[in-house]
C-alpha positions in Angstrom: -12.4 -6.9 18.3 -12.7 -8.3 14.7 -9.5 -9.6 13.1 -9.2 -6.6 10.6 -9.6 -4.1 13.4 -7.0 -5.9 15.5 -4.6 -6.1 12.5 -5.1 -2.4 11.8 -4.6 -1.5 15.4 -1.4 -3.6 15.6 -0.1 -2.0 12.3 -0.9 1.5 13.7 1.0 0.7 17.0 4.0 -0.7 15.1 4.1 2.4 12.9 3.9 4.8 15.8 6.6 2.9 17.7 8.9 2.8 14.7 8.5 6.5 14.0 9.1 7.5 17.7 12.1 5.1 17.8 13.5 7.2 14.9 13.0 10.4 16.8 9.9 11.5 14.8 7.5 13.7 16.8 4.0 12.3 16.8 1.7 15.2 16.0 -2.1 14.9 15.9 -1.9 15.4 12.1 0.7 12.7 11.6 -1.3 10.3 13.8 -4.4 11.0 11.7 -2.4 10.1 8.6 -1.3 6.9 10.2 -4.8 6.0 11.3 -6.2 6.6 7.8 -3.5 4.4 6.3 -3.9 1.7 8.9 -7.7 1.3 8.1 -7.4 1.9 4.3 -9.0 -0.9 2.3 -7.6 0.5 -0.9 -4.2 1.6 -2.1 -4.6 5.4 -1.6 -2.9 8.2 -3.4 -1.2 11.0 -1.5 -4.1 13.3 -2.6 -6.6 10.8 -1.1 -4.8 10.7 2.2 -4.5 14.5 2.2 -8.3 14.9 1.6 -9.2 12.4 4.3 -6.9 14.0 6.9 -8.1 17.5 5.9 -11.6 16.6 7.0 -10.3 16.3 10.6 -7.5 18.9 10.3 -8.6 21.5 7.8 -5.2 23.3 8.0 -3.0 20.3 7.6 -0.2 21.1 5.1 0.0 19.0 2.0 3.8 18.7 2.7 3.0 17.1 6.0 1.1 14.3 4.2 3.8 13.9 1.5 6.7 14.0 4.0 5.0 11.4 6.2 4.3 9.1 3.3 7.9 9.4 2.1 9.2 8.7 5.6 7.0 5.6 5.9 8.3 4.3 2.6 11.9 5.0 3.6 11.4 3.1 6.9 9.9 0.1 5.0 6.5 0.5 6.7 4.6 1.0 3.5 5.4 0.5 -0.2 5.2 2.9 -3.0 3.3 1.5 -6.1 4.5 3.6 -9.0 2.8 3.0 -12.3 4.5 3.5 -15.7 2.7 6.8 -16.1 4.2 8.1 -12.9 1.0 7.8 -10.8 1.7 6.7 -7.2 -0.4 4.7 -4.8 0.6 3.3 -1.4 0.5 -0.3 -0.3 0.0 -0.7 3.5 -0.5 -4.5 3.5 3.0 -6.0 3.6 1.7 -9.6 3.9 2.5 -11.7 0.8 -0.2 -11.1 -1.9 -0.6 -10.3 -5.5 -1.6 -6.8 -6.8 -3.9 -6.7 -9.8 -3.3 -3.2 -11.3 -5.7 -1.8 -13.9 -3.8 0.1 -16.6 -7.0 2.0 -17.5 -8.4 3.4 -14.2 -5.4 2.7 -11.9 -7.4 0.5 -9.5 -5.3 -1.9 -7.4 -6.9 -5.0 -6.0 -5.2 -7.4 -3.6 -5.3 -11.2 -4.1 -4.4 -13.0 -0.9 -3.3 -16.6 -1.2 -3.6 -19.4 1.3 -0.9 -19.3 4.0 0.9 -22.4 2.7 1.3 -20.7 -0.7 4.5 -18.7 -1.1 5.2 -15.6 -3.2 7.6 -16.3 -4.9 7.5 -20.1 -4.9 9.9 -22.0 -2.7 11.8 -23.1 -5.8 12.3 -19.5 -6.8 13.3 -18.6 -3.3 16.0 -21.3 -3.3 17.4 -20.0 -6.5 17.5 -16.5 -5.0 19.2 -17.7 -1.8 21.7 -19.7 -3.8 22.9 -16.4 -5.2 23.4 -15.0 -1.8 20.6 -12.5 -2.2 18.8 -11.4 1.0 15.1 -10.8 0.4 13.5 -7.9 2.3 10.1 -8.3 0.8 8.5 -9.5 -2.4 5.9 -8.0 -4.5 4.0 -9.4 -7.5 2.2 -6.9 -9.7 -0.1 -8.1 -12.5 -1.1 -5.4 -15.0 -4.2 -5.6 -17.1 -7.8 -4.3 -17.2 -10.1 -4.6 -14.2 -13.6 -6.1 -14.8 -15.3 -2.7 -15.1 -12.8 -1.4 -17.6 -12.7 -4.6 -19.6 -16.5 -4.6 -19.9 -16.4 -0.9 -21.0 -13.7 -1.7 -23.5 -15.7 -4.7 -24.9 -18.9 -2.7 -25.0 -17.1 0.2 -26.9 -15.7 -2.2 -29.4 -19.2 -3.5 -30.2 -20.4 0.0 -31.2 
């Protein structure tokens, strides 16, 4: 099994195990939501998750998707990426990385670093630990214009 497939399968198993340990009933619809999220290569919105699951389960309730996403966030299994305009996307990759967030189209792109690189740096982590703060996870978001939006913006300014 390729590494990505194995990682996605491991992530899915962990999520199912955690939900069941919290007394959550594993319905076929909920499992379809988890499968979609586990294989997602993007940072989906709730609407995108709903539309994907609806292809397999046409009568799935929108509330089922939203409630499942909220539960996964509460349990720390995924992270909510909330933009300044209120738009929400979901981060399923909790490995240390940087999110490049386009303020024009909303696209989120992951930048993974070499394993020996830390986010934040070891110097920052020491400063954090010196203050007695326990880090649960870190997230670095960089806001700007993606290549496509930047090129459109530059092209528009030429005309």
